[in-house]
N, C-alpha and C positions, 0 to 999 in steps of 0.2 A: 235222666232216666228214660229208657225207651217207652214210647207211647203206643205204638201199634205193632202188630206182628204180621209178617208177610212170608210167603213161600215163593222162591224163584226156581223154576225148572229150566235148566239150560244156563246155569249161572257162570259158566267159564267161557262162553263164547263172547263175541264182540258186544252184542247188545246186552246179554245177561250180566256180564262183568261190569259194564257201565251202570246198569240198573242197580246192582248190588251196592256199588260205590255210592250212588245217590241216596239210596235208602239208608245206608249206614250213616252218611253225613246228616240225614234228617232224623237220626236216632230211632229208626224203625228197627225192631228186632227181626232178623232174617234167618229163615231156614232155607238153605240152598241145596237143592238136589243136584248131584253130579255123578259121573261114571267112575271117577278115580278118587283115591284118597287125597284129602287136602285138609289142612288144619288151619284154623284162624286164631290169631292172637287177640282178636276183638271179641269180648264176651257177648256181644249182641249178635254175632254172626256164627251160625251153627251149620257146618257142612255135613250133609248126610249122603253117604255113598249108596247108590242104588243100581240095580240092573234094570235099565229101561225096557229091555225085552221081556222081563218078567217082574213088573213092578208090584211088589207086595210089601206094604208098610202097615204097621199097626194103626188103627183108627185114631189113637191119641196123638199121632204125629200131626194130624190135621185139625185136631179139636180146637186149638186156640188161634188158628190162622184167620186173619180178617181179609187179606188180599192175596190172590194167587196170580202170578205172572208166568206165562209160558213163553220162553225165549229159545225154544229148540230150533235148530236150523242146520244148515250144511254149508260147505264151501264149494266153489267151482271145481277146485282140485278133487275134492271127494266125489262130487257128482259126475265128473268126467268131461263135461262140456257146458257151455253157456246154455244150450238148449235144455239139457237135462237138469241144470241148476234151476231154470225157470219152471 
């Protein structure tokens, strides 16, 4: 049975994906915010599609969260150069 509840923002990137995997292995219930539709077959993982440019979620989305992890980032390709990435 899951013992804790966490929210992961940026759950599909390198760090976020790894974090979600570890939390699930530790039986932590996870609400994962992401830009695109995704469905989980694990009942303790709930993906929530959001618009990060206009983040509006009902307060109850956060009411039972004990830990919040922000794993937002970018890639060198997306940034355009190593300098812009840094």
